[in-house]
DODO-358865 format. One line per 10 residues: their letters; for each residue x, y, z of C-alpha. Coordinates in Angstrom, 1 decimal. Example, Ala and Ser with C-alpha at 12.3 -4.5 7.8 and 13.67 -1.06 7.14 Angstrom:
# residues 2
as	12.3,-4.5,7.8 ~ 13.7,-1.1,7.1 .
This chain:
# residues 526
myrtlnraqk	-16.9,-15.6,-1.2 ~ -15.9,-12.8,-3.7 ~ -19.3,-11.1,-3.3 ~ -18.7,-10.0,0.2 ~ -17.9,-6.4,-0.7 ~ -21.4,-5.1,-1.5 ~ -21.4,-1.4,-0.6 ~ -25.1,-0.9,-0.5 ~ -25.7,-3.8,1.9 ~ -22.9,-2.6,4.2 .
lerirnharp	-24.4,0.9,4.3 ~ -27.8,-0.4,5.1 ~ -26.3,-2.5,7.9 ~ -24.8,0.6,9.5 ~ -28.1,2.4,9.3 ~ -29.9,-0.4,11.1 ~ -27.2,-1.3,13.7 ~ -28.9,-0.5,17.0 ~ -26.3,-1.6,19.5 ~ -22.8,-0.3,19.9 .
wdmiiiggga	-20.1,-1.8,17.7 ~ -17.2,-3.4,19.6 ~ -14.7,-1.5,17.5 ~ -15.1,1.5,15.1 ~ -12.0,1.8,12.9 ~ -11.3,5.1,11.1 ~ -9.0,4.6,8.1 ~ -9.0,2.2,5.2 ~ -5.4,1.7,4.5 ~ -3.1,-1.2,5.4 .
tgagvavdaa	-3.3,-0.5,9.1 ~ -7.0,-0.1,9.3 ~ -7.7,-3.1,7.1 ~ -5.2,-5.2,9.1 ~ -7.0,-4.2,12.4 ~ -10.4,-5.1,10.8 ~ -9.2,-8.5,9.8 ~ -7.7,-9.3,13.2 ~ -10.6,-8.0,15.2 ~ -13.3,-9.6,13.1 .
argyevvlle	-11.4,-12.9,13.0 ~ -11.5,-12.9,16.8 ~ -15.2,-12.5,16.7 ~ -15.5,-8.8,17.6 ~ -18.2,-6.8,15.8 ~ -16.3,-4.3,13.7 ~ -17.0,-1.4,11.4 ~ -14.4,0.4,9.3 ~ -14.9,3.9,7.7 ~ -12.7,5.4,5.0 .
qsdfgkgtss	-13.1,9.1,4.1 ~ -12.0,8.5,0.4 ~ -11.2,5.3,-1.4 ~ -9.5,2.4,0.4 ~ -5.7,2.9,0.0 ~ -6.0,6.3,-1.6 ~ -3.1,7.6,0.6 ~ 0.1,5.9,1.6 ~ -0.9,2.2,1.2 ~ -1.2,2.3,-2.6 .
rstklvhggv	2.0,4.3,-3.0 ~ 4.8,2.1,-1.6 ~ 7.9,0.7,-3.2 ~ 5.9,-2.6,-3.7 ~ 8.3,-4.5,-1.5 ~ 7.7,-7.0,1.3 ~ 11.0,-6.7,3.1 ~ 12.8,-6.7,6.4 ~ 14.6,-3.4,5.9 ~ 18.2,-3.8,5.1 .
rylergdvpl	19.1,-0.3,6.1 ~ 17.5,-0.7,9.5 ~ 19.9,-3.5,10.2 ~ 22.8,-1.1,9.4 ~ 21.4,1.3,12.0 ~ 21.3,-1.5,14.6 ~ 17.5,-1.8,14.8 ~ 17.7,-5.5,15.0 ~ 14.3,-6.0,16.7 ~ 12.5,-4.2,13.9 .
vmealrergi	14.3,-6.1,11.2 ~ 13.6,-9.5,12.9 ~ 9.9,-8.5,13.2 ~ 9.7,-7.5,9.6 ~ 11.5,-10.6,8.3 ~ 9.1,-12.8,10.3 ~ 6.1,-10.9,9.0 ~ 7.5,-11.1,5.5 ~ 7.4,-14.9,5.7 ~ 3.9,-14.9,7.1 .
mrrnaphlvs	2.7,-12.7,4.3 ~ 4.1,-15.0,1.6 ~ 2.7,-18.1,3.4 ~ -0.8,-16.7,3.8 ~ -1.0,-14.9,0.4 ~ 1.1,-16.8,-2.2 ~ -0.9,-15.3,-5.0 ~ 0.1,-11.8,-3.9 ~ 3.6,-12.1,-2.5 ~ 6.6,-13.4,-4.5 .
dlafvvpvya	10.3,-13.7,-4.1 ~ 12.5,-11.1,-5.8 ~ 16.3,-11.2,-6.1 ~ 18.2,-8.0,-5.5 ~ 21.7,-7.2,-6.7 ~ 23.9,-4.7,-4.9 ~ 26.4,-3.5,-7.5 ~ 30.0,-3.2,-6.2 ~ 32.3,-0.4,-7.5 ~ 34.8,-0.1,-4.6 .
wwegpfygag	37.1,-2.9,-3.2 ~ 35.6,-2.8,0.3 ~ 31.9,-2.9,-0.8 ~ 31.8,-6.6,-1.6 ~ 33.0,-8.0,1.8 ~ 31.1,-5.2,3.7 ~ 27.7,-5.7,2.0 ~ 28.2,-9.4,1.8 ~ 28.7,-9.7,5.5 ~ 25.7,-7.5,6.3 .
lrmynilagk	23.4,-9.5,4.0 ~ 24.5,-12.8,5.4 ~ 23.4,-11.5,8.8 ~ 20.1,-10.5,7.2 ~ 19.7,-14.2,6.2 ~ 20.6,-15.4,9.6 ~ 18.0,-13.1,11.3 ~ 15.3,-14.4,8.8 ~ 15.8,-18.0,10.1 ~ 13.0,-20.3,8.9 .
ygfgksrnls	11.4,-17.3,7.1 ~ 14.3,-16.9,4.7 ~ 13.6,-16.3,1.0 ~ 17.0,-17.3,-0.3 ~ 20.7,-17.2,0.6 ~ 22.8,-14.2,-0.3 ~ 26.2,-14.5,-2.0 ~ 28.9,-12.5,-3.7 ~ 28.8,-12.3,-7.5 ~ 31.7,-11.9,-10.0 .
kektlaalpt	31.6,-9.0,-12.5 ~ 30.5,-11.3,-15.2 ~ 27.6,-12.8,-13.2 ~ 26.6,-9.3,-12.1 ~ 26.4,-8.1,-15.7 ~ 24.4,-11.3,-16.6 ~ 21.9,-10.5,-13.8 ~ 21.8,-6.7,-14.6 ~ 22.7,-6.2,-18.3 ~ 21.8,-2.5,-18.1 .
irreglrggv	24.0,-1.7,-15.1 ~ 26.8,0.9,-15.6 ~ 30.0,-1.1,-16.5 ~ 32.7,1.5,-15.8 ~ 34.5,0.6,-12.6 ~ 32.2,-2.4,-11.8 ~ 33.9,-5.0,-9.7 ~ 31.0,-7.4,-9.0 ~ 27.9,-7.5,-6.8 ~ 26.1,-9.1,-3.9 .
iyydgqfddm	22.8,-10.9,-4.4 ~ 20.1,-11.3,-1.8 ~ 16.4,-12.1,-1.7 ~ 13.3,-10.2,-0.4 ~ 9.7,-10.1,-1.4 ~ 7.5,-8.1,-3.8 ~ 3.8,-7.5,-4.0 ~ 1.2,-5.1,-5.5 ~ 0.3,-3.1,-2.4 ~ -3.2,-2.1,-3.5 .
rflisllqta	-4.2,-5.6,-4.7 ~ -3.0,-6.9,-1.3 ~ -5.1,-4.3,0.5 ~ -8.2,-5.2,-1.5 ~ -7.7,-8.8,-0.6 ~ -7.3,-7.8,3.1 ~ -10.6,-6.0,3.0 ~ -12.3,-9.0,1.4 ~ -10.8,-11.2,4.1 ~ -12.2,-8.8,6.8 .
aeqgatllny	-15.6,-8.9,5.2 ~ -15.6,-12.7,5.1 ~ -14.8,-12.6,8.8 ~ -17.9,-10.4,9.4 ~ -16.5,-6.9,9.4 ~ -18.5,-4.0,7.9 ~ -16.4,-1.8,5.6 ~ -17.3,1.4,3.8 ~ -15.3,3.8,1.6 ~ -16.4,7.4,1.0 .
vqvtdlkrgr	-17.7,7.8,4.5 ~ -15.9,10.7,6.2 ~ -15.8,11.0,10.0 ~ -16.7,14.6,10.9 ~ -16.8,14.4,14.7 ~ -16.3,12.1,17.7 ~ -19.0,11.4,20.1 ~ -18.5,11.4,23.9 ~ -20.2,9.6,26.7 ~ -21.2,11.0,30.1 .
egvvdgvvar	-17.6,10.8,31.4 ~ -16.2,12.6,28.4 ~ -14.8,9.4,26.9 ~ -15.0,8.9,23.1 ~ -17.8,6.3,22.4 ~ -18.7,6.9,18.8 ~ -18.4,8.9,15.6 ~ -20.5,11.2,13.4 ~ -19.8,10.5,9.8 ~ -21.0,11.8,6.4 .
evesgetlql	-21.7,9.5,3.5 ~ -19.9,11.4,0.8 ~ -22.0,10.5,-2.3 ~ -25.4,11.3,-0.7 ~ -24.4,13.7,2.1 ~ -26.3,11.5,4.6 ~ -25.2,11.8,8.2 ~ -24.5,8.6,10.1 ~ -24.3,8.2,13.9 ~ -22.3,5.2,15.2 .
qgrvvinatg	-21.8,4.1,18.8 ~ -18.7,2.0,19.8 ~ -17.0,0.4,22.7 ~ -13.7,1.6,21.2 ~ -12.8,4.0,18.5 ~ -9.5,3.3,16.7 ~ -7.8,6.0,14.8 ~ -5.8,4.3,12.0 ~ -5.6,7.1,9.5 ~ -1.9,7.1,8.9 .
afvdairtma	-0.5,10.5,8.0 ~ -3.8,12.0,9.0 ~ -4.1,10.7,12.6 ~ -3.5,14.2,14.2 ~ -6.5,15.6,12.4 ~ -8.7,12.9,14.1 ~ -7.0,13.4,17.5 ~ -7.7,17.1,17.5 ~ -11.4,16.3,17.1 ~ -11.2,14.8,20.6 .
epkalpmiap	-8.6,17.1,22.1 ~ -8.1,20.4,20.1 ~ -4.9,21.1,21.9 ~ -3.3,17.7,21.4 ~ 0.3,17.9,20.4 ~ 1.1,16.4,16.9 ~ 2.4,12.9,16.8 ~ 3.4,12.8,13.1 ~ 6.4,14.2,11.2 ~ 5.2,13.5,7.7 .
sqgihlvfdk	7.8,12.6,5.1 ~ 7.3,12.3,1.3 ~ 8.8,9.6,-0.9 ~ 8.4,9.4,-4.6 ~ 8.9,6.8,-7.4 ~ 9.4,7.1,-11.1 ~ 8.2,4.5,-13.5 ~ 9.9,3.6,-16.9 ~ 9.5,1.0,-19.5 ~ 11.0,-2.5,-19.0 .
sflpgnraim	14.1,-1.7,-21.2 ~ 15.8,0.0,-18.2 ~ 15.7,-3.2,-16.2 ~ 14.9,-6.0,-18.7 ~ 15.5,-9.0,-16.5 ~ 13.8,-10.3,-13.3 ~ 16.4,-8.9,-10.9 ~ 16.2,-5.7,-8.9 ~ 19.0,-3.2,-8.0 ~ 19.5,-2.0,-4.5 .
vphtsdgrvm	21.8,1.0,-3.9 ~ 22.6,1.0,-0.2 ~ 23.8,4.6,0.1 ~ 22.6,7.6,-1.8 ~ 23.5,11.3,-1.3 ~ 20.4,11.8,1.0 ~ 21.3,8.8,3.1 ~ 18.5,6.5,1.9 ~ 18.5,3.2,0.0 ~ 17.4,3.4,-3.6 .
faipwnghtl	15.7,0.6,-5.4 ~ 15.2,-0.1,-9.1 ~ 12.7,-3.0,-9.4 ~ 10.8,-4.8,-12.1 ~ 7.1,-4.3,-11.5 ~ 4.2,-5.3,-13.7 ~ 6.3,-5.3,-16.8 ~ 7.8,-1.9,-16.0 ~ 10.8,-0.5,-14.1 ~ 10.1,1.3,-10.9 .
igttdtpist	12.8,3.5,-9.3 ~ 12.6,5.2,-5.9 ~ 12.5,6.5,-3.3 ~ 13.2,9.9,-1.6 ~ 12.7,11.2,2.0 ~ 11.5,14.8,2.0 ~ 10.0,16.3,5.2 ~ 6.7,18.1,4.5 ~ 4.5,20.3,6.6 ~ 1.0,19.0,5.8 .
ptldpvpler	-0.1,15.6,4.4 ~ -2.6,15.6,1.4 ~ -4.6,12.8,-0.2 ~ -3.0,13.4,-3.6 ~ 0.7,14.3,-3.0 ~ 2.7,15.4,-6.0 ~ 6.5,14.7,-6.5 ~ 8.6,17.8,-6.1 ~ 11.0,19.0,-8.8 ~ 14.1,18.4,-6.6 .
eidfilqtas	12.9,14.8,-5.9 ~ 12.5,14.0,-9.6 ~ 15.9,15.4,-10.3 ~ 17.4,13.4,-7.4 ~ 16.1,10.1,-8.6 ~ 17.1,10.7,-12.2 ~ 20.6,11.8,-11.2 ~ 21.1,8.8,-8.8 ~ 19.8,6.3,-11.4 ~ 22.2,7.7,-13.9 .
lylhkapsrr	25.1,6.7,-11.7 ~ 24.1,3.0,-11.9 ~ 22.3,2.5,-15.2 ~ 24.2,2.3,-18.5 ~ 21.5,4.3,-20.2 ~ 20.7,7.3,-18.0 ~ 16.9,7.8,-17.8 ~ 15.5,11.3,-18.5 ~ 12.3,13.1,-17.9 ~ 10.9,12.2,-21.3 .
dvlsmfagir	11.3,8.5,-20.4 ~ 9.0,8.7,-17.4 ~ 5.7,6.9,-18.0 ~ 4.3,7.8,-14.6 ~ 5.4,9.0,-11.2 ~ 3.8,9.0,-7.8 ~ 4.3,10.3,-4.3 ~ 3.4,8.7,-0.9 ~ 3.5,10.1,2.6 ~ 5.1,8.2,5.5 .
plvkvgngrd	3.4,8.6,8.9 ~ 6.6,8.8,10.9 ~ 6.2,9.3,14.6 ~ 8.0,12.4,15.9 ~ 11.1,12.3,17.9 ~ 12.4,15.6,19.2 ~ 11.8,18.2,16.5 ~ 11.2,15.5,13.9 ~ 13.2,17.3,11.2 ~ 15.5,14.4,10.1 .
taalsrdhti	12.7,12.1,8.9 ~ 15.2,9.6,7.4 ~ 16.5,8.9,10.9 ~ 13.0,8.3,12.5 ~ 12.0,4.8,13.4 ~ 9.7,2.8,11.2 ~ 8.3,1.0,14.2 ~ 4.7,1.5,15.1 ~ 3.2,3.4,18.0 ~ 0.0,3.0,19.9 .
rvdesgllti	-1.3,5.9,21.9 ~ -4.5,6.2,24.0 ~ -5.3,9.9,24.6 ~ -7.1,11.2,27.7 ~ -10.3,11.1,25.7 ~ -10.1,7.4,25.3 ~ -9.3,7.6,21.5 ~ -6.9,4.8,20.5 ~ -4.4,5.8,17.8 ~ -2.1,3.5,15.9 .
tggkwttyrn	0.4,4.8,13.4 ~ 3.9,4.4,12.1 ~ 5.1,1.0,11.1 ~ 5.5,-0.3,7.5 ~ 3.4,-2.4,5.1 ~ 5.4,-5.5,5.9 ~ 4.5,-5.4,9.6 ~ 0.8,-4.6,9.2 ~ -0.3,-7.9,10.7 ~ 1.8,-7.6,13.8 .
maedcvnhaa	0.7,-4.0,14.2 ~ -2.9,-5.1,14.0 ~ -2.5,-7.8,16.6 ~ -0.9,-5.3,19.0 ~ -3.7,-2.8,18.3 ~ -6.6,-5.2,18.8 ~ -5.0,-6.4,22.1 ~ -5.0,-2.8,23.4 ~ -8.4,-2.0,22.0 ~ -10.1,-5.1,23.7 .
mlggldeksc	-8.6,-4.1,27.0 ~ -9.6,-0.5,26.6 ~ -13.1,-1.4,25.7 ~ -13.6,-4.0,28.4 ~ -14.2,-6.7,25.7 ~ -13.8,-10.4,26.3 ~ -10.2,-11.5,25.7 ~ -9.8,-13.5,22.5 ~ -6.7,-14.8,20.9 ~ -5.3,-13.6,17.6 .
vtkelnihgy	-5.6,-16.0,14.7 ~ -4.1,-14.1,11.8 ~ -0.7,-15.8,11.8 ~ -2.4,-18.8,10.2 ~ -5.3,-17.0,8.4 ~ -5.1,-17.3,4.6 ~ -5.8,-14.0,2.8 ~ -8.8,-13.9,0.4 ~ -8.0,-15.4,-3.0 ~ -5.4,-17.8,-1.6 .
lqhaerlghl	-4.0,-19.8,-4.4 ~ -0.7,-21.6,-4.8 ~ 1.1,-21.2,-8.2 ~ -1.2,-18.3,-9.2 ~ 1.6,-17.0,-11.5 ~ 0.2,-19.2,-14.3 ~ -2.8,-16.8,-14.4 ~ -0.6,-14.0,-15.8 ~ -1.7,-10.5,-14.9 ~ -4.8,-12.0,-13.2 .
svygsdatal	-2.6,-13.8,-10.6 ~ -3.4,-11.0,-8.1 ~ -7.0,-12.1,-8.0 ~ -6.0,-15.6,-6.9 ~ -8.9,-18.0,-6.8 ~ -11.3,-15.2,-7.9 ~ -9.7,-15.2,-11.3 ~ -11.9,-18.1,-12.4 ~ -15.1,-16.1,-11.8 ~ -13.5,-13.0,-13.4 .
lqlsqdaphl	-12.7,-15.0,-16.5 ~ -16.3,-16.3,-16.6 ~ -17.4,-12.7,-17.0 ~ -15.5,-12.5,-20.3 ~ -16.9,-15.8,-21.4 ~ -20.5,-14.8,-20.7 ~ -20.0,-11.4,-22.4 ~ -17.1,-11.6,-24.9 ~ -16.8,-7.8,-25.3 ~ -15.6,-7.7,-21.6 .
gerlhpalpy	-12.6,-9.7,-22.5 ~ -11.2,-6.9,-24.7 ~ -8.1,-5.1,-23.6 ~ -8.6,-1.5,-22.8 ~ -5.2,-0.4,-24.1 ~ -2.4,-2.1,-26.1 ~ 0.2,-0.9,-23.6 ~ -1.4,-2.5,-20.6 ~ -3.0,-5.9,-19.9 ~ -6.2,-4.7,-18.3 .
taaqvvwavr	-9.6,-5.8,-19.7 ~ -13.1,-4.4,-19.5 ~ -14.1,-7.4,-17.3 ~ -11.7,-6.1,-14.6 ~ -13.6,-2.8,-14.6 ~ -17.0,-4.5,-14.1 ~ -15.5,-6.7,-11.4 ~ -14.1,-3.7,-9.6 ~ -17.5,-2.0,-9.4 ~ -19.5,-5.1,-8.5 .
heyartlddv	-17.1,-6.7,-6.0 ~ -14.4,-4.2,-4.9 ~ -16.3,-0.9,-4.0 ~ -14.9,1.1,-7.0 ~ -16.9,4.3,-7.2 ~ -14.8,6.6,-9.4 ~ -12.5,6.5,-12.4 ~ -9.5,7.1,-10.1 ~ -10.5,4.1,-8.0 ~ -10.4,1.8,-11.1 .
lsrrtratfl	-7.5,3.3,-13.0 ~ -5.2,3.9,-10.0 ~ -6.0,1.2,-7.5 ~ -8.3,-1.7,-8.7 ~ -5.9,-1.7,-11.7 ~ -2.6,0.1,-11.6 ~ -2.9,1.8,-15.0 ~ -2.3,5.4,-13.7 ~ 0.8,4.2,-11.8 ~ 2.3,2.4,-14.7 .
nvraalemap	1.5,4.5,-17.7 ~ -0.6,7.6,-17.1 ~ -1.0,8.5,-20.8 ~ -2.4,5.0,-21.5 ~ -4.7,5.4,-18.5 ~ -6.0,8.7,-19.9 ~ -6.7,7.0,-23.3 ~ -8.5,4.2,-21.5 ~ -10.6,6.6,-19.3 ~ -13.6,7.2,-21.6 .
rvaalmaeel	-14.2,3.4,-22.1 ~ -13.8,2.8,-18.4 ~ -16.1,5.6,-17.5 ~ -18.8,4.2,-19.8 ~ -18.5,0.7,-18.3 ~ -18.7,2.1,-14.8 ~ -21.7,4.3,-15.6 ~ -23.6,1.3,-16.8 ~ -22.8,-0.7,-13.7 ~ -23.5,2.2,-11.3 .
erdadwqlqq	-26.5,3.5,-13.3 ~ -24.9,6.9,-13.8 ~ -25.7,9.4,-16.6 ~ -23.6,11.2,-19.3 ~ -23.0,14.1,-16.9 ~ -21.4,11.8,-14.4 ~ -19.1,10.4,-17.0 ~ -18.0,13.9,-18.1 ~ -17.4,14.9,-14.5 ~ -15.3,11.8,-13.9 .
lesfralarg	-13.2,12.4,-17.0 ~ -12.5,16.0,-16.1 ~ -11.6,15.1,-12.5 ~ -9.3,12.3,-13.7 ~ -7.5,14.5,-16.3 ~ -6.8,17.1,-13.6 ~ -5.4,14.3,-11.3 ~ -3.3,12.8,-14.0 ~ -1.3,16.0,-14.5 ~ 0.5,15.2,-11.3 .
ylpdgl	1.7,11.9,-12.6 ~ 4.2,13.3,-15.2 ~ 7.2,15.5,-14.6 ~ 6.1,18.2,-17.0 ~ 2.4,17.7,-16.9 ~ 0.3,16.3,-19.8 .
């Protein structure tokens, strides 16, 4: 079933589709992909359009955690925590090749922190119920140091350990899209919606879109149009209603990536309170150490957000309070920013205090918008959205089946596959590529595990169209070590050009574009 993402076939299907689609979904991030899976699995005829690459925005730029949200519990948002803990368990059950357990240690430096955080995290376990990942407990100073050998020792009293989940956000998204395609959905990246179509009564009943590579204009009719564009929902809403008041108060969060020596074990650090009121995490991820995040209100969302100087300084300073060896700018292997689509409350200035729950709005034009929420709750968001959309479009009522629907690649004990574990059951076919053509088994860079076969696979089966698609999202090279990604780029461009039948000029243009993009992934540029 891994050949379901054939872009040329999907584009031809859209061209030849004479009747209205049941649902047209705008946006190819976690929310849009989740809606496509749910709607297609119910039997609705679904098309999804993404203006750039799938997951280009927020969905590939998270903290890589599948979690209930400890800090929301402290704020008393128990319903959101319970929803997220339930969905966390469903994600692990339905995608064991993509979601794994991760132990977090809260270091304790004041006498009151042990009992205070211990009690809160025990409540976290209770709320998880049958979806629990492991029991929390207090740790002695010695056991805390054994779990976190690089933690700052001065004043350390002990710690509290608890369990949450971890995943590779973009690989999960790719598997979601493959799941949606298997259920019958039509999915296309690099198709930008440029206008909304209206019926006789002024109700939105379709879209006008531009296929980015060719410039071709596409006209699609639909019973319901769903705006699932995350931080960009207001841009779509104003196509229907130019005077629509903004829903989103965008907030930027950044992460810095270091080598494994800063967190050498398999335990993560959670700092419950930082100077800006957020939680900070230091987690092991793909053989590296990832530290974040910030919460900085911004005025306008962009597809390629860049960390601000004050955000970089904040993370380095905060990390230095908890790590024995303080990280510096020269230790940063990569950094990235993501934009949260937070729903406005009042003036929306204090974004750290805004709810992470999702919102569904149907404007007077009939456009349905879903936004807010968090990665962990994508499935529940999708179920809610499809229920509303079916009612709005007068579609036959059909029950949601995604609670028990395995995600593409489902495979127990996939960890034995090493860095290919995220491909799940597809790993066998990917390995066959290397056996059929041994040169494809070669690693692209000694600092990273990725092979030429993964590039070929990404183009053939995962809609990869650009260097950025492969280096940043089909693999995570840009996010892990941007200098290594740059060194890999010429070889990757050559492999892609052969698959896509592109010439030398295309390769040169891709290399120039990627070099320009890569400058934003290091604190002081390249």
